[in-house]
N, C-alpha and C positions, 0 to 999 in steps of 0.2 A: 694174587695167586692163591687158590684154594689149597687146603691141607693135603689133598690127594693128587695135586698136580706134580709133575716131575719136570725138573729143569734140565734142558739139554746143554751140555758143556763141551766145548772143543778145547782140550787141554793145550797149554803152550809148553814148549820144551826149552825155553831160554836159549834161543839161538840155534837150536838143532832143527834141521828142516822138518816140516810138518809131514808126518807119516800117514796122515789121514785117519788117525785113531780118534775116536770120539767116545764119550761116556755119558751116562745119565745119573743124576743125583737128585735127591729130594730137596736138599738144602746144602748150603756151604758147610763143610765139615773139616776140622783139623784133627789129625790123629798122629800118634807116634807108634813106631814099630820098634819093639825091644829086640835085644840081641838074640833071643830065642824065637823070634818071629811072631811073638804075641802082638796083636794090634789093639791099641787102647785109644779111647777118645782123649783128646788133649784138653782136659779141664785143669784149672788151677789146682784143685785138691788132688788130682791124680799125679800131677807133677811134684807137688810137695811130698806126697806119700813115696814116690819113687826116689826123690832126693834123700829122704829120711832112710829108706831101705838100704841105700848104698852109702849112708853116712857122709853125704856131701854137705859140708857146712858153708862153703864159699862158691857161689855160682860162677865166679871167674875161673874156677877150675874146669868148667865145662866148655866144650867146643861143639858148635853146630857144624854139621858136614852135609852138604848137598851132593848126592851121588846120581849118576845116570845108570840105568839098567838096560843093557842091550842083550842080545842073544847069549854072548859069552858069559856075562855076569849072571844071567838067569840060570844057565847051566851050572855055574859054580855055586849059586845059591841053592839049587836043588841038591847038588852033590853034598854040600856042607850040611844041609838040613837033615840029611840021613846019617850024618856022622858026628854031629856036634850040637852042643847047647849054646854055643857062642857063634852063631852063623854069620852075623853081620861083621863082627870083629875079624873072623877068619877070612872072609871074602874081601872086605874093603879095607881092612887095616893090616892084613897079613898076619893075623893071630896064630894060625897054624899053617904049616906047609901044605900046599896043594898036593894031591896024590901023585901028580906027574913030577913033583920035585922030591919025593921021598925015595 
């Protein structure tokens, strides 16, 4: 593959029926999305910097969470992104009450 080639990828949804969505990427990439919706590449040094920033000494204190984002979640993400700096916590972990619950 030449450096200017683009790889076609049909994403899998772990048991969720295929919606026909497709994507183009230049190469495999792993990234992380922070609570304030900042997207960063997932490099070892960026993970270590993030752990240090939050004073996390034991990686066993961390939990990986895989989430699905449908229309309802997308609307909640959009709403929370305009009202909060802790968007992912608010939407997926119930950090703040949704406007309909207030």
